[in-house]
C-alpha positions, 0 to 999 in steps of 0.5 A: 633621429629614431625614425630615419634609417642608418645610412651607414648600415649596409643591410638597411634595404635587405628586407625590401629586396627580399620582399620584392623577390618574394612577390615576383617569385610567388606570382610566377609560382602561383600562376605557373601552377594554375597554368600547369593545372589547366594544361593537365585538366584540359589535356593540352601540352605546354599551352597554359603553363607559359601563359601562366608564367608570363601572367604571373611575372607581369602581375608580380611586377605590377604589384612591386611597382604599385607598392615600392615604385612610388616616392614615399612622402617624407614625414 
């Protein structure tokens, strides 16, 4: 059928994998930069950067689970 992925194709899930990697990386990068900016702005040293990195990783993981973690109904 035209709608089903080819089970023999080794590259069939690579787009999904790169989307997951991009989501996690973007979350860590954006929230890490926000944490770094707060450290510079408020005059702290290494306080908000690690917090931002953890928040970004947790947020990215949450988005991946919401988007890809649930079983999709078969149509």
